[in-house]
C-alpha positions as CSV (number, residue, x, y, z in Angstrom):
1,M,-6.2,-37.9,-7.8
2,E,-5.6,-34.2,-8.3
3,E,-3.2,-34.9,-11.2
4,Q,-6.2,-36.5,-13.1
5,I,-8.1,-33.2,-12.9
6,I,-7.5,-30.9,-15.9
7,I,-8.6,-27.3,-15.5
8,K,-9.3,-25.3,-18.7
9,Y,-8.7,-21.7,-18.1
10,K,-8.8,-19.0,-20.9
11,G,-7.6,-21.3,-23.6
12,S,-4.9,-23.2,-21.6
13,E,-5.0,-26.4,-19.6
14,F,-3.6,-26.9,-16.1
15,T,-3.5,-29.6,-13.4
16,L,-4.3,-28.5,-9.9
17,Q,-0.6,-28.9,-9.1
18,D,0.3,-26.6,-12.0
19,L,-2.0,-23.9,-10.5
20,K,-0.7,-24.5,-7.0
21,K,2.9,-24.0,-8.2
22,Q,1.9,-20.9,-10.2
23,N,0.3,-19.3,-7.2
24,N,3.2,-20.2,-4.9
25,D,5.7,-18.7,-7.4
26,F,3.5,-15.5,-7.5
27,A,3.4,-15.3,-3.7
28,T,7.2,-15.7,-3.6
29,S,7.6,-12.8,-6.0
30,L,5.8,-10.4,-3.6
31,E,8.4,-9.5,-1.0
32,L,7.4,-8.6,2.5
33,P,10.5,-6.9,4.1
34,N,11.0,-7.5,7.8
35,E,13.1,-4.3,8.0
36,F,9.8,-2.3,7.9
37,L,9.4,-3.7,11.5
38,V,11.7,-1.0,12.7
39,N,13.4,-2.5,15.8
40,L,13.4,0.6,18.1
41,S,13.0,0.8,21.8
42,R,10.5,3.5,22.5
43,L,12.3,4.4,25.8
44,P,15.5,5.8,24.4
45,Y,13.6,8.0,21.9
46,A,11.2,9.1,24.5
47,M,14.1,10.0,26.9
48,C,15.6,12.0,24.1
49,G,12.4,13.8,23.4
50,D,12.0,12.6,19.8
51,I,8.4,11.7,19.8
52,G,8.3,12.1,16.0
53,Y,10.7,9.2,15.6
54,I,8.5,7.0,17.9
55,L,5.5,7.8,15.8
56,A,7.3,7.3,12.5
57,S,8.6,3.9,13.6
58,E,5.2,2.9,14.7
59,K,3.8,3.9,11.3
60,F,6.4,1.7,9.6
61,H,5.0,-1.2,11.7
62,Q,1.5,-0.3,10.6
63,L,2.6,-0.1,7.0
64,Y,4.1,-3.6,7.2
65,S,0.7,-4.9,8.5
66,L,-1.1,-3.1,5.8
67,I,1.2,-4.5,3.1
68,A,0.8,-8.0,4.5
69,T,-3.0,-7.7,4.4
70,A,-2.9,-6.3,0.8
71,R,-0.5,-9.0,-0.2
72,F,-2.7,-11.8,1.2
73,A,-5.7,-10.4,-0.7
74,L,-3.7,-10.1,-4.0
75,I,-2.4,-13.7,-3.7
76,S,-5.9,-14.9,-3.1
77,A,-7.2,-12.9,-6.1
78,H,-4.4,-14.5,-8.2
79,Q,-5.4,-18.1,-7.1
80,K,-7.4,-19.6,-9.9
81,I,-9.2,-22.3,-7.9
82,H,-10.5,-21.9,-4.4
83,K,-11.7,-25.4,-3.4
84,H,-13.3,-24.7,-0.1
85,L,-15.1,-21.4,-0.2
86,V,-17.5,-21.9,-3.1
87,Q,-19.6,-24.8,-4.4
88,W,-18.0,-26.7,-7.3
89,E,-21.5,-26.6,-8.9
90,S,-21.1,-22.9,-9.4
91,G,-18.4,-23.5,-11.9
92,S,-16.2,-20.6,-13.1
93,A,-18.7,-18.0,-12.1
94,G,-18.3,-18.8,-8.4
95,Q,-14.5,-18.8,-8.7
96,F,-14.4,-15.5,-10.6
97,W,-16.8,-13.9,-8.1
98,L,-14.7,-14.9,-5.1
99,R,-11.5,-13.8,-6.8
100,S,-13.1,-10.4,-7.6
101,Q,-13.9,-9.9,-3.9
102,Y,-10.3,-10.5,-2.9
103,L,-9.2,-8.2,-5.7
104,K,-11.4,-5.3,-4.6
105,N,-9.8,-5.6,-1.1
106,A,-6.3,-5.6,-2.6
107,I,-7.1,-2.4,-4.6
108,L,-8.2,-0.5,-1.5
109,W,-5.3,-1.7,0.7
110,Y,-2.5,-1.0,-1.8
111,D,-3.9,2.4,-2.5
112,S,-3.9,3.2,1.3
113,C,-0.1,2.7,1.5
114,K,0.4,6.3,0.2
115,D,-1.3,7.6,3.4
116,Y,1.2,5.8,5.6
117,F,4.2,7.1,3.6
118,L,2.9,10.7,4.2
119,Q,2.4,10.0,7.9
120,I,5.9,8.5,8.3
121,I,7.4,11.6,6.6
122,F,5.2,14.0,8.6
123,F,6.3,12.6,12.0
124,A,9.9,11.7,11.2
125,F,10.7,15.3,10.1
126,D,8.5,17.2,12.6
127,F,6.1,19.0,10.3
128,K,4.3,20.1,13.4
129,P,5.3,20.5,17.1
130,I,4.3,17.1,18.2
131,K,5.1,17.7,21.9
132,K,2.0,19.9,22.0
133,A,-0.2,16.8,21.2
134,N,-1.5,15.9,24.6
135,S,-4.5,13.9,23.7
136,R,-5.8,11.4,21.2
137,K,-7.9,14.2,19.7
138,D,-4.7,16.2,19.2
139,Y,-3.0,13.2,17.6
140,E,-6.0,12.7,15.2
141,T,-5.8,16.4,14.3
142,L,-2.2,15.9,13.3
143,L,-3.1,12.9,11.2
144,K,-5.5,15.0,9.2
145,Q,-2.6,17.3,8.3
146,C,-0.7,14.4,6.7
147,R,-2.0,15.4,3.2
148,W,0.0,15.7,0.0
149,E,-1.4,19.1,-0.9
150,K,-0.3,20.5,2.5
151,M,3.1,18.7,2.7
152,K,4.3,19.1,-0.9
153,P,4.8,23.0,-0.6
154,E,6.6,22.6,2.7
155,L,8.9,19.9,1.3
156,A,9.7,22.2,-1.6
157,K,11.0,24.8,0.7
158,K,13.8,22.5,2.0
159,A,16.7,21.9,-0.3
160,E,17.7,18.9,1.9
161,A,14.3,17.4,1.1
162,A,14.7,17.6,-2.7
163,V,15.6,13.9,-3.2
164,L,12.7,12.8,-1.0
165,L,10.2,15.0,-2.8
166,E,11.4,13.8,-6.2
167,R,11.1,10.1,-5.2
168,L,7.7,10.7,-3.5
169,T,6.4,12.5,-6.6
170,Q,7.7,9.7,-8.8
171,Y,5.9,7.2,-6.7
172,K,2.6,9.1,-6.7
173,S,2.7,9.7,-10.5
174,N,3.7,6.1,-11.4
175,D,1.3,4.8,-14.0
176,S,0.4,1.6,-12.1
177,V,0.0,3.5,-8.8
178,T,-2.2,6.1,-10.5
179,S,-4.4,3.4,-12.1
180,V,-4.9,1.7,-8.8
181,R,-5.7,5.0,-7.1
182,N,-8.4,5.6,-9.8
183,L,-9.9,2.1,-9.2
184,S,-9.8,2.6,-5.5
185,N,-11.7,5.9,-5.9
186,S,-14.3,4.1,-8.1
187,L,-14.8,1.6,-5.3
188,K,-15.0,4.2,-2.5
189,H,-17.1,6.7,-4.2
190,H,-19.3,4.6,-6.5
191,A,-19.1,1.3,-4.6
192,H,-18.8,-0.8,-7.7
193,L,-16.5,-2.2,-10.3
194,L,-17.5,-4.6,-13.1
195,F,-15.3,-7.5,-14.1
196,K,-15.0,-8.7,-17.6
197,E,-15.0,-12.4,-16.5
198,I,-18.4,-11.9,-14.8
199,H,-20.3,-9.0,-16.2
200,S,-21.1,-8.6,-19.9
201,R,-21.9,-5.2,-21.3
202,P,-25.6,-4.2,-21.2
203,D,-27.5,-5.1,-24.4
204,V,-29.5,-1.9,-24.2
205,E,-28.3,1.7,-23.9
206,I,-30.9,4.3,-23.0
207,T,-30.6,8.0,-24.1
208,D,-33.1,10.7,-23.2
209,V,-34.1,13.7,-25.3
210,N,-31.5,15.9,-23.5
211,G,-28.6,13.6,-24.4
212,F,-28.2,11.9,-21.0
213,T,-27.3,8.2,-21.6
214,S,-27.1,5.2,-19.3
215,K,-23.5,4.8,-20.5
216,F,-22.6,7.8,-18.3
217,I,-23.3,5.8,-15.1
218,E,-21.9,2.4,-16.2
219,P,-19.1,1.3,-13.8
220,E,-15.6,0.6,-15.1
221,R,-15.0,-2.9,-16.4
222,I,-11.7,-4.5,-15.6
223,G,-10.1,-7.9,-16.1
224,I,-9.2,-9.9,-13.0
225,D,-5.9,-11.3,-14.3
226,E,-4.8,-7.9,-15.8
227,T,-5.6,-6.1,-12.5
228,V,-3.7,-8.8,-10.5
229,L,-0.6,-8.0,-12.6
230,L,-1.2,-4.3,-12.2
231,L,-1.4,-4.7,-8.4
232,A,1.8,-6.8,-8.4
233,D,3.6,-3.9,-10.0
234,V,2.2,-1.5,-7.4
235,H,3.4,-3.9,-4.7
236,H,7.0,-3.7,-6.0
237,E,6.7,0.1,-6.1
238,V,5.5,0.2,-2.5
239,I,8.3,-1.9,-1.3
240,A,10.9,0.1,-3.3
241,F,9.7,3.4,-2.0
242,G,9.4,2.0,1.6
243,K,13.0,0.9,1.5
244,F,14.2,4.2,0.1
245,L,12.3,6.1,2.9
246,L,13.7,3.8,5.6
247,E,17.2,4.5,4.4
248,F,16.6,8.2,3.9
249,I,15.4,8.6,7.5
250,D,18.1,6.4,9.0
251,F,16.7,6.0,12.5
252,G,19.9,4.7,14.0
253,K,21.8,7.9,13.3
254,I,20.4,9.6,16.4
255,F,23.0,7.9,18.7
256,T,26.7,7.2,18.4
257,E,27.4,3.5,18.5
258,G,30.2,2.5,20.8
259,K,32.2,-0.7,21.3
260,D,30.4,-4.0,20.8
261,R,27.6,-2.0,19.2
262,I,26.4,-0.7,22.6
263,I,24.5,2.5,22.3
264,D,25.2,5.2,24.9
265,L,22.1,7.2,25.5
266,S,24.2,10.2,26.6
267,S,25.6,10.2,23.0
268,K,22.5,11.6,21.5
269,K,23.3,14.0,18.7
270,P,21.7,17.4,18.1
271,K,18.7,17.1,15.8
272,E,20.7,19.0,13.1
273,E,23.1,16.1,12.9
274,Y,20.8,13.2,12.7
275,K,17.9,14.5,10.7
276,K,18.4,15.6,7.1
277,F,15.8,18.4,7.7
278,F,13.0,19.3,10.1
279,F,10.4,22.0,10.6
280,H,9.9,22.1,14.4
């Protein structure tokens, strides 16, 4: 029955099976790496006094969860036909509206990944004396210091951090990442984006005698399909930088691995040997 239904979409024709395969292929292209679920026992790290590593590994778990949420929203925004969440009578307008809602969520979640990268770096390399954080309020105060403008000058002081700083700068300045950051800011600060598939440009533009025009407050208009591809590019950038960061930290280097891959807790190395750099 589904093969008898032909969907016309932006000048092309598809069966429902065609669209299902297209979306499955898109989902497959968005990797969700299990290595971000850093398999660390908190006990050995706590016994060794490296609370920073405990927090950094936890932040990798949170990053994984965030990427999974963003990925789900992006796959749903890519999906051309949602058969159960809107009335068929609404036609393309209902489908475009639903996809735009998933897309707005994907924009916000992917933009948030940068915050988790900064938190991982902050805790893994002991930017502040974490042992003095004795309450949730202290922990939240530390989180507020995980900011690019505060961390960048500190990283620049450490020659051993040069590669990390270079890669982090490249990630932040990537064209696609920057575009999504701008869209996210529009959503957070203006609470609105317009979509070309749904919203037409106003027929009337109003200008007062002082030169103020209604065009100044018109939200940005974006295309759903173009923005889906933009976010897919950001997804790949997030995964690539996350893998680099995981390898750069190298959590397992703290202990010497013995026979049969058994870790002797008494073999904990000095911090200078297992961390490429640290501040406290």
